[in-house]
C-alpha positions in Angstrom: 153.1 97.1 94.2 152.8 99.0 97.6 153.7 97.7 101.0 150.0 97.0 101.8 149.5 95.0 98.6 152.7 93.0 99.3 151.3 92.1 102.8 148.0 91.1 101.3 149.7 89.1 98.6 151.7 87.2 101.3 148.5 86.6 103.2 146.9 85.1 100.0 149.8 82.7 99.5 148.7 81.0 102.6 145.2 80.5 101.4 144.1 76.9 100.8 143.3 77.9 97.2 147.0 78.6 96.6 148.1 75.2 97.8 148.9 72.4 95.2 146.9 69.3 96.1 147.6 65.8 95.1 146.1 62.4 96.2 148.0 59.3 97.4 146.7 55.8 98.0 147.4 53.9 101.2 150.8 52.7 99.9 152.0 56.2 99.0 151.4 55.9 95.3 150.3 59.1 93.4 146.7 58.5 92.3 145.7 62.1 91.3 147.8 65.0 90.1 146.4 68.6 89.8 147.4 71.6 87.7 148.6 73.3 90.9 151.0 70.4 91.5 152.1 70.6 87.9 152.8 74.3 88.2 154.8 73.8 91.4 157.0 70.8 90.3 156.7 71.0 86.4 155.7 67.3 86.2 152.8 66.3 83.9 150.2 64.0 85.3 151.3 61.2 83.0 154.8 61.4 84.5 153.9 60.9 88.1 150.5 59.2 88.4 151.1 55.6 89.5 154.7 56.3 90.8 155.8 56.4 94.5 155.6 59.8 96.1 159.2 59.3 97.3 160.4 59.9 93.8 159.2 63.5 94.0 161.4 64.2 97.0 165.1 64.8 97.5 167.1 61.8 98.6 167.2 62.8 102.3 163.5 63.4 102.6 162.7 60.3 100.4 164.4 58.2 103.1 161.9 59.6 105.7 158.8 58.4 103.8 158.5 55.1 105.7 158.7 56.9 109.0 156.2 59.5 108.0 153.8 56.8 106.8 153.8 55.2 110.2 153.1 58.6 111.9 150.3 59.2 109.4 148.6 56.0 110.3 149.2 56.5 114.0 148.2 60.2 114.3 145.7 60.4 111.4 147.6 63.2 109.7 150.9 65.1 109.6 152.2 68.6 108.8 155.8 69.7 108.3 158.5 70.8 106.0 160.0 68.8 103.1 162.1 69.4 100.1 160.5 68.4 96.7 162.5 67.9 93.5 161.3 69.6 90.3 161.4 68.0 86.9 164.6 69.9 86.1 166.2 68.6 89.3 166.0 71.9 91.3 165.0 71.4 95.0 161.9 73.2 96.1 161.2 73.7 99.9 157.5 73.1 100.6 155.2 73.2 103.5 153.3 69.9 103.5 149.9 69.1 105.2 148.6 65.5 104.9 145.1 64.6 106.0 143.1 61.3 105.5 140.5 61.1 102.6 138.1 58.4 101.6 136.5 57.9 98.2 132.9 56.8 97.8 134.0 53.2 97.4 135.6 53.3 100.9 139.3 53.0 99.7 141.8 54.8 102.0 143.6 57.8 100.5 145.7 60.7 101.7 145.2 64.3 100.6 148.5 66.1 100.4 148.6 70.0 100.3 151.9 71.5 99.0 152.8 75.2 99.6 155.9 76.8 98.1 158.1 78.3 100.9 160.0 80.5 98.4 158.6 84.0 98.9 156.2 82.9 101.7 156.4 84.5 105.2 156.2 81.2 107.0 154.0 78.4 108.1 150.2 79.0 108.2 149.7 77.7 111.7 146.4 76.7 113.1 144.4 78.6 115.7 145.2 75.9 118.3 149.0 76.4 117.8 148.6 80.2 118.0 146.6 80.0 121.2 149.3 77.8 122.7 151.9 80.3 121.8 150.3 83.4 123.2 148.7 81.9 126.3 151.8 79.9 127.3 154.4 82.6 126.5 156.4 83.9 129.5 156.4 87.3 127.7 153.6 89.7 128.4 151.4 90.2 125.4 148.5 92.6 124.9 146.4 94.2 122.1 144.9 97.7 122.4 142.5 99.4 120.0 143.1 102.7 118.3 141.9 104.5 121.4 144.5 102.5 123.4 142.0 100.5 125.3 142.7 96.8 126.1 140.9 94.3 123.9 143.1 91.3 124.8 146.1 90.2 126.9 147.7 87.0 128.0 148.2 85.6 131.5 151.9 86.5 131.6 151.0 90.2 131.5 149.4 89.9 135.0 152.9 89.6 136.6 153.4 93.3 135.8 150.3 94.3 137.8 147.0 95.6 136.7 144.9 92.5 137.5 143.6 89.6 135.3 142.8 90.0 131.7 139.1 90.3 132.3 139.6 93.4 134.4 141.7 95.1 131.7 139.1 95.0 128.9 138.0 98.4 127.8 140.4 100.2 130.1 143.6 102.2 129.3 147.0 101.5 130.8 146.9 104.6 133.1 143.6 103.4 134.6 144.9 99.9 135.6 148.4 101.2 136.6 147.7 104.6 138.3 151.2 104.7 139.8 153.0 104.3 136.5 154.1 107.1 134.2 152.2 106.0 131.1 152.4 109.2 129.0 155.6 108.2 127.3 154.3 104.6 126.7 151.1 105.8 125.1 153.0 108.4 123.0 155.0 105.5 121.5 151.7 103.6 120.8 150.2 106.6 119.0 153.4 107.0 117.0 153.2 103.3 115.8 149.5 103.7 115.0 150.3 106.8 112.9 153.3 105.6 111.0 152.8 101.8 110.9 156.5 101.4 111.7 157.1 98.9 114.5 159.1 100.0 117.6 161.4 97.4 119.1 163.4 97.5 122.3 161.9 100.6 124.0 163.0 100.6 127.7 160.7 102.1 130.4 161.9 102.7 134.0 159.5 103.4 136.8 157.7 102.0 139.8 154.7 99.7 139.6 151.8 99.7 142.0 152.5 96.1 142.7 156.1 97.0 143.8 156.1 100.6 145.0 159.4 100.3 146.9 161.3 99.0 143.9 162.4 100.7 140.7 161.6 98.4 137.8 162.7 98.3 134.1 160.8 96.8 131.2 161.5 96.4 127.5 158.5 96.9 125.2 158.0 96.4 121.5 155.0 97.8 119.5 153.5 96.6 116.2 150.4 98.0 114.4 147.6 95.6 113.6 145.6 96.2 110.4 142.4 94.9 108.8 142.1 93.3 105.4 142.1 96.7 103.8 145.2 97.9 105.6 143.4 100.2 108.1 144.9 100.3 111.6 143.0 98.2 114.1 145.2 98.7 117.2 148.6 98.0 118.6 150.0 94.6 119.6 152.8 94.9 122.1 155.1 92.7 124.2 156.6 93.4 127.7 159.7 91.8 129.1 161.0 92.5 132.7 164.6 93.6 132.5 164.9 94.9 136.0 167.8 92.7 136.9 169.7 93.7 133.8 168.9 97.4 134.5 170.2 97.1 138.1 173.3 95.3 136.8 173.9 98.2 134.4 173.4 100.6 137.3 176.0 98.8 139.4 178.5 98.9 136.6 177.8 102.6 136.0 178.3 103.3 139.7 181.6 101.4 139.7 182.6 103.3 136.6 181.8 106.7 138.2 183.7 105.6 141.3 186.8 104.8 139.2 186.6 108.2 137.6 185.8 110.3 140.7 187.4 108.6 143.7 191.1 109.1 144.2 191.6 112.1 142.0 193.8 113.7 144.6 196.2 112.3 147.3 194.2 113.9 150.1 192.7 111.4 152.6 189.7 113.4 153.7 188.8 114.4 150.1 189.1 110.8 148.9 186.7 109.6 151.6 184.3 112.4 150.8 184.4 111.4 147.1 183.4 107.8 148.2 180.3 109.2 150.0 179.5 111.6 147.1 179.5 108.7 144.6 177.2 106.5 146.6 174.5 109.1 147.3 171.8 109.3 146.1 172.0 106.6 143.4 172.9 103.7 145.8 172.2 104.9 149.3 170.4 107.8 151.1 173.1 108.3 153.8 176.8 107.3 153.8 179.3 107.8 156.5 183.1 107.0 156.3 185.0 106.7 159.6 188.8 106.2 159.5 191.3 105.3 162.3 193.2 108.3 163.6 196.6 106.9 162.6 195.3 106.7 159.0 194.4 110.4 158.9 197.8 111.3 160.2 199.5 109.2 157.5 200.9 106.7 160.1 201.6 103.0 160.0 199.5 100.3 161.7 200.9 99.3 165.0 203.2 102.3 165.2 203.9 103.8 168.7 201.2 106.3 169.7 198.7 104.8 167.3 195.0 104.9 168.3 192.1 102.7 167.6 189.7 105.6 167.8 187.6 106.4 164.7 187.1 109.8 163.3 184.5 110.9 160.8 186.4 111.5 157.5 183.4 112.0 155.1 179.7 111.8 154.8 176.9 112.5 152.5 173.1 112.5 152.9 170.2 112.8 150.4 168.5 114.9 153.1 170.7 117.9 154.1 171.7 117.9 157.8 171.1 114.2 158.4 174.8 113.2 158.3 175.7 116.0 160.7 173.1 114.6 163.1 175.5 111.8 163.8 179.0 113.2 163.8 180.6 116.2 162.1 183.6 115.6 159.8 186.8 115.6 161.9 185.1 114.7 165.1 185.5 111.4 166.9 182.9 108.7 165.8 182.2 106.9 169.1 180.1 103.8 168.8 178.6 101.6 171.6 180.7 98.5 172.4 179.4 95.5 170.4 177.6 97.6 167.8 178.1 96.7 164.1 180.8 99.4 163.3 183.2 98.3 166.0 182.5 94.6 165.3 183.2 95.2 161.6 186.4 97.1 162.4 187.7 94.2 164.5 186.6 91.3 162.4 187.2 92.9 159.0 183.9 91.3 157.8 180.9 93.2 156.4 177.6 93.4 158.1 174.1 93.9 156.6 170.6 94.4 158.1 167.7 94.4 155.7 165.5 95.9 158.4 166.8 97.9 161.3 165.0 96.8 164.5 164.6 98.7 167.7 167.7 97.1 169.2 170.0 98.6 166.5 169.4 102.2 167.6 171.9 101.7 170.5 174.9 102.1 168.1 173.8 105.5 166.9 176.1 108.3 167.9 175.1 111.4 169.9 175.1 115.0 168.8 177.4 117.4 170.7 174.3 118.6 172.6 173.7 115.1 173.9 170.5 114.5 172.0 170.2 110.8 171.0 169.7 110.2 167.3 167.6 107.2 166.4 167.3 105.6 163.0 163.5 105.6 163.3 163.4 109.4 163.7 165.5 109.8 160.5 163.4 107.2 158.6 166.4 104.9 158.1 165.3 101.3 157.7 168.2 99.3 156.2 172.0 99.5 156.7 175.3 98.0 155.8 178.7 98.4 157.4 181.7 97.6 155.1 185.3 97.6 156.3 187.8 99.9 154.5 190.6 97.4 153.9 193.6 97.8 151.7 196.7 95.5 151.4 195.4 93.4 154.3 195.0 96.2 156.8 191.7 97.6 158.0 191.7 101.4 157.8 188.2 102.2 159.0 184.5 101.5 158.2 181.9 102.8 155.8 178.2 102.7 156.7 175.4 102.8 154.1 171.8 103.6 155.0 168.5 103.6 153.1 165.3 105.4 154.1 161.8 106.0 152.9 160.6 104.0 149.9 163.9 102.6 149.0 164.3 98.8 148.8 166.2 97.2 151.7 169.8 96.3 151.0 170.1 92.8 149.5 173.1 90.5 149.0 173.8 92.0 145.6 173.9 95.5 147.2 176.4 94.3 149.8 178.6 92.9 147.0 178.4 96.2 145.2 179.2 98.1 148.3 182.3 95.9 149.0 183.5 96.5 145.5 182.9 100.3 145.8 184.7 100.5 149.2 187.6 98.3 148.2 188.3 100.6 145.2 188.2 103.6 147.5 190.3 101.8 150.2 193.2 101.5 147.8 193.0 105.3 147.1 192.8 106.1 150.8 195.8 103.9 151.5 197.7 105.5 148.7 196.8 108.9 150.1 197.9 107.7 153.6 201.2 106.6 152.2 201.7 109.8 150.3 200.8 111.8 153.4 203.5 109.9 155.4 206.1 110.3 152.7 205.3 113.9 152.0 205.5 114.7 155.7 208.9 113.0 155.8 210.0 114.9 152.8 208.8 118.2 154.3 210.7 117.4 157.5 213.8 116.9 155.3 213.2 120.1 153.4 212.6 122.1 156.6 215.8 120.6 158.1 217.8 121.6 155.0 216.4 125.2 154.7 216.7 127.7 157.6 213.6 127.6 159.7 214.2 131.2 160.6 217.0 133.5 159.5 219.4 134.5 162.3 218.8 137.7 164.2 221.4 140.4 163.4 221.5 144.2 162.9 223.2 144.4 159.5 220.1 143.9 157.3 216.3 143.5 157.6 215.7 140.3 155.7 212.9 138.1 154.5 212.6 135.2 152.0 210.1 133.2 150.0 210.4 129.7 148.6 208.0 128.0 146.1 208.9 124.5 144.8 207.9 123.3 141.4 207.0 119.9 142.8 203.8 120.7 144.5 203.2 117.1 145.6 206.3 116.7 147.7 207.2 120.4 148.2 210.8 119.5 147.6 213.2 121.4 145.4 216.8 122.2 144.8 216.8 126.0 145.5 218.0 127.5 148.7 218.7 130.7 150.5 220.6 131.6 153.6 221.9 134.3 155.9 225.2 133.7 157.7 226.5 136.1 160.4 230.1 136.8 160.0 232.7 138.5 162.2 232.7 142.3 162.5 228.9 142.5 162.5 228.9 141.6 158.8 226.6 139.1 157.1 226.8 136.8 154.1 223.7 136.5 151.9 223.4 133.3 149.8 221.0 132.1 147.2 221.6 129.0 145.0 219.9 126.3 143.0 220.6 122.7 142.1 219.4 121.3 138.8 216.2 119.2 139.0 213.5 118.7 141.6 212.5 116.2 144.2 214.4 114.5 147.1 217.7 114.0 145.2 217.9 117.7 144.3 216.9 118.6 147.9 219.7 116.4 149.3 222.2 117.9 147.0 221.0 121.3 148.0 221.5 120.4 151.7 225.1 119.4 151.1 225.9 122.6 149.2 224.3 124.8 151.9 226.3 123.0 154.6 229.5 123.5 152.5 228.8 127.2 152.0 228.2 127.7 155.7 231.5 125.9 156.5 233.4 128.0 154.0 231.8 131.2 155.2 233.2 130.5 158.7 236.7 130.9 157.2 235.8 134.6 156.4 237.1 134.3 152.8 236.2 136.8 150.1 233.2 135.7 147.9 235.2 134.7 144.9 237.4 132.4 147.1 234.3 130.9 148.7 232.9 130.0 145.3 236.3 128.7 144.1 236.5 126.3 147.1 232.9 125.3 146.6 233.5 124.6 142.9 236.5 122.4 143.7 234.5 120.5 146.4 231.6 119.7 143.9 234.0 118.7 141.2 236.1 116.4 143.4 233.1 114.8 145.1 231.4 114.1 141.7 234.6 112.6 140.4 234.9 110.3 143.4 231.3 109.2 143.1 231.7 108.7 139.4 234.5 106.2 140.1 231.9 104.2 142.1 228.8 103.9 139.9 225.4 103.5 141.6 223.8 100.1 141.3 220.9 101.9 139.7 222.3 103.0 136.4 219.6 105.6 135.7 219.8 107.4 139.0 222.3 110.1 139.8 223.6 110.7 143.3 223.1 114.0 145.0 226.7 115.0 144.4 226.3 114.4 140.6 223.2 116.5 140.7 225.2 119.3 142.4 227.3 119.6 139.2 225.9 122.5 137.2 224.5 124.3 140.3 224.4 128.0 140.5 225.1 130.3 143.5 225.5 133.9 144.4 227.4 134.9 147.5 227.2 138.4 149.0 229.0 139.9 152.0 227.6 143.1 153.5 229.5 145.3 156.0 227.1 147.5 158.0 230.0 149.5 159.5 231.2 150.8 156.1 228.0 150.2 154.1 229.8 148.2 151.5 229.2 144.8 150.0 231.1 142.4 147.8 229.7 139.6 145.8 230.5 136.8 143.3 228.3 134.5 141.2 228.6 131.0 139.7 226.1 130.9 136.8 223.5 132.7 138.7 221.4 135.8 138.0 222.9 139.0 139.2 221.2 140.7 142.2 218.9 143.6 141.9 219.1 146.7 144.1 216.1 148.7 145.1 217.4 152.1 146.1 215.8 154.1 149.0 214.0 156.3 146.5 212.3 153.2 145.0 214.2 153.0 141.7 215.6 149.6 140.7 219.0 148.7 139.3 220.9 145.5 138.6 224.5 144.8 139.6 226.9 144.3 136.8 228.3 141.1 138.1 230.7 139.0 136.2 229.3 135.5 135.7 231.6 132.6 136.8 231.1 129.0 135.6 228.5 126.6 137.1 229.8 124.7 140.2 231.8 121.6 139.3 231.7 122.4 135.5 235.2 124.0 135.4 236.1 127.2 133.6 237.7 130.6 134.3 238.2 131.8 137.9 235.4 133.6 139.8 235.5 137.4 140.1 234.2 139.6 142.9 232.8 143.1 142.7 232.4 145.7 145.5 229.9 148.5 145.7 228.6 150.9 148.3 225.0 150.8 149.3 223.0 153.7 150.9 221.2 152.9 154.1 217.7 151.5 153.3 218.7 150.0 150.0 217.3 146.5 149.3 219.3 143.7 147.9 217.2 141.3 145.8 218.7 137.8 145.4 216.7 135.3 143.4 216.9 132.1 141.4 216.2 132.0 137.7 212.8 130.3 138.4 211.5 133.7 139.4 212.0 135.0 135.8 210.6 131.9 134.0 207.3 132.8 132.3 204.1 130.9 132.8 204.5 129.0 129.5 207.5 127.2 130.8 210.1 129.6 129.4 213.5 129.5 131.0 214.0 133.2 131.3 216.6 133.4 128.5 215.5 136.8 127.3 217.5 138.7 129.9 216.3 142.2 129.1 212.6 141.3 129.1 213.0 139.3 132.3 214.8 142.1 134.1 212.1 144.5 133.0 209.4 142.3 134.4 211.3 142.0 137.7 211.9 145.8 137.8 208.2 146.5 137.4 207.2 144.0 140.1 209.7 145.6 142.5 208.7 149.2 141.7 205.0 148.3 142.3 205.4 147.0 145.8 206.2 149.5 148.5 204.7 147.8 151.5 206.6 145.9 154.3 209.5 143.7 153.3 207.5 140.5 153.9 204.5 141.7 151.9 206.8 142.9 149.1 208.5 139.5 148.9 205.2 137.6 148.6 203.8 140.1 146.1 206.8 139.8 143.8 206.6 136.0 143.8 202.8 136.1 143.2 203.3 138.6 140.4 206.0 136.8 138.5 205.4 133.1 139.3 202.3 131.0 138.4 200.6 128.9 141.0 202.2 125.8 139.6 205.7 127.0 138.6 207.8 125.1 136.1 210.9 125.7 138.2 211.7 126.1 141.9 211.7 129.7 143.1 213.7 131.3 145.9 213.7 135.0 146.6 215.6 136.8 149.4 215.2 140.5 150.1 217.7 142.2 152.5 217.2 145.9 153.4 220.6 147.4 154.5 221.3 149.1 157.7 224.3 151.1 159.0 225.8 151.0 162.4 225.8 154.5 163.9 229.0 156.4 164.7 228.2 155.9 168.4 228.5 152.2 167.9 232.0 152.1 166.5 235.3 153.3 167.9 238.8 152.8 166.3 242.4 153.9 166.8 245.5 153.9 164.7 248.4 152.5 166.8 252.2 152.7 166.1 254.2 149.5 166.4 255.6 150.4 169.8 255.1 148.2 172.9 254.5 151.4 175.0 251.1 152.0 173.2 249.6 148.8 174.7 248.8 150.6 177.9 247.3 153.5 175.9 245.2 151.1 173.9 243.8 149.6 177.2 243.0 153.0 178.6 241.2 154.1 175.3 239.2 150.9 175.3 238.2 151.4 179.0 237.1 155.0 178.3 234.9 153.8 175.4 233.3 151.0 177.5 232.5 153.6 180.1 230.9 155.8 177.5 228.8 152.9 176.3 227.8 151.8 179.8 229.7 148.5 179.6 231.9 148.9 182.6 231.2 145.2 183.5 233.3 144.1 180.5 236.3 146.4 181.3 238.6 143.7 182.8 238.0 141.2 180.0 238.3 143.8 177.3 241.5 145.2 178.7 242.9 141.6 178.7 241.8 141.0 175.1 243.2 144.4 173.9 246.4 143.8 175.6 247.0 140.4 174.2 245.9 141.2 170.6 247.8 144.5 170.3 250.9 143.0 171.9 250.8 140.1 169.4 250.4 142.5 166.5 253.3 144.6 167.6 255.5 141.6 168.3 254.8 139.4 165.2 253.4 141.8 162.5 253.9 145.4 162.1 252.4 148.6 160.7 249.7 149.5 160.2 248.1 148.5 163.4 244.5 149.4 164.1 242.2 148.8 167.1 238.4 148.8 166.6 235.6 148.3 169.1 232.1 147.6 167.7 229.0 147.6 169.9 226.4 145.5 168.1 224.5 142.5 169.6 227.9 141.6 171.0 231.0 143.6 171.9 233.5 143.1 169.1 237.2 143.8 169.5 239.3 143.8 166.3 243.0 144.3 165.8 244.2 144.8 162.2 247.9 144.5 161.3 250.0 144.2 158.2 251.2 140.7 158.7 250.3 137.8 156.5 250.9 135.1 159.1 247.7 133.8 160.7 248.0 132.9 164.4 246.9 129.5 165.7 245.6 128.5 169.1 247.9 126.1 171.0 248.3 124.8 174.5 251.7 125.9 175.8 253.8 123.7 178.0 254.8 124.7 181.5 258.3 125.7 180.5 257.1 127.9 177.5 257.6 131.6 177.9 254.9 132.5 175.3 251.9 131.2 173.4 249.3 131.8 176.2 247.8 135.0 174.8 245.2 133.5 172.3 244.5 130.7 174.8 243.4 133.3 177.3 241.4 135.2 174.7 239.5 132.1 173.7 238.7 131.3 177.3 237.3 134.7 178.3 235.4 135.6 175.1 232.4 134.1 173.4 234.3 133.4 170.2 237.3 134.6 168.3 238.9 134.2 164.9 240.9 135.8 162.1 240.2 137.0 158.6 242.1 138.2 155.6 242.0 142.0 155.0 243.3 144.0 152.0 246.1 145.5 154.2 246.9 142.3 156.1 244.7 140.4 158.5 242.2 141.0 161.3 242.1 139.2 164.6 238.8 139.6 166.4 237.0 138.5 169.6 233.4 138.8 170.7 231.9 139.1 174.1 228.2 138.5 174.8 226.0 141.5 176.0 223.0 139.4 176.9 224.4 138.3 180.3 224.9 141.9 181.5 222.7 143.2 184.3 
């Protein structure tokens, strides 16, 4: 049996001819039993005629018989559902219709029609009941023919526009709703007509002529109507307004997009711009975000120097150029006193105007040219101002506008705007706090790294630093250049394990320690030995006093395992010495452009303990470039740690050979070539191109250990100063030479050597073979000696001693900048 035959069969089961009739007297006794009743309940007529009808029902329904009899007599009939009991005891649900009947003799009877509910589609309702259902239904109902012309509709359909039912007859949907996009709706109707398959829950979104300013949403369901032969007669459809549900979904979708798109970075201006971008065009036509100046600076509320002025931090308009007509991003957003934005900023309460009247134009800003911008000229008719508040503090205001055919903002829109801005406000406040903390961290980093390398004539130097922690900019790598006596310089590059502020603090302590040790003029291996001992002892002392936070290590503990390379270059002799503590050996770019690597013995990491450090010395041609770097420079982009030494050196060699520009450009080019934008490790690179002091800048003399040569030494120094044009320093220099040479003769011995160096200062050095280092003291009035070094310290800029292979060197410097 086909689907059409099944539908026709179901329809026939509701025919009166299919019902099983029986007759009852006024007291409910069965007086007549038909074959249909016998087929339905399996009782023979002889079994039931003369018995009470209650005996044919289940116990629950049998108890209802007295009540139903009263209703029959009062209403003149009854229809409803009961459960009969077959002869075999099986319950049979039946539809029952009872109507009064009289025999020719005038006796009262009741005609009962029984219809089996099993396999039946439902109750065969009367026309009156059906009319009540369709006319009184709040759901819009309509029937169109096969040409999609209206043939019937109920009153509820009028709420969706198109006029009363009489005006719809014979017309199509597009004719009665000209502003509605009906092509998709009629396509669905034709599909149902063609296939016979009903379509349920189709949603249509558009604008009705009855509400042109409001986007509406409706849910439609379509069912094909057929005649007795199964031929399509038309389409019956229902319409339900789901606009509020649709708008609720839109609000949730907007908040979901806001959660995904706002606050993706910790940049204040970008976060506010993301808020404006999310709200336009789905929610508003124009959005402006103004923040207090101290917020944009990452300041704190109420901090000294804070300002209550607003600045435009972000805006977005459906119409290009409209937002700029008010205030450009970054400019001050000045509003008239008492206008909604300042009131909202002070009160912290939102403001809404469904319709902007003429008085509201006074709070519009002005363009730089002084032209007043009015809301009317831009077509803006509705506005809201919402405070940007986070953690109880107002950070600024956000203003929403609508224009053109958009609905005015209602209370639900204000609630949505407040949710939207509150989410963005937390992100803005997080970005503000990050800005403050990052600025503080960068100040720390700048204070720990040299802002500029000291001016000197030994080397031409430049450096690059790129931290792995791009958020804070903090790392544990460092570089330094330290001027030493005798026109020499110390070049240092080192690294502390880890990243962040703890590593940066540990780096600062190590850098300070290195500078302090460098002032002692010790050889590189001894500097590293003292540094290693300092790190180990400090870590041991802090280890005896554990931190309250068990999982955090102090900066001294972080310093354990640090690496460092220490290089001393002498521009007079063109030689350098160096030592390393678990650090990559420097590279050397020769004047001809070829690149080599120093064979430098590797000492243990600082604080880790191990064999002693070793120094190496080498001569460098003028114009050679020393390349000092941390191992982050050789780490590949996949997070490798540079353990393949040969391959890493080859990569560095190629990068150094490719760059032949200025030293600054070469330094940046090497880092860009070898280091990804987001490195896995901190990177420090220092390039130092060597120079040599000319022969006309250095003069030296070998002196015998004879007191008589002191006068000759003074004369030789005077002649050299005259040759250099430094006669103004003659008296002081004679005094220094006399005292230092006399002390060497008296307290040390051969060999004695006097050297003058004209660099940025005038340097006087006396070398002797003694191992005793002199100390400055304040002699008493009765002392015959001990005043020499005191005089030297008072007439020179600085003085000191250092250990030399043949003994020691005592030196003193005089400034040349004060000379006429």
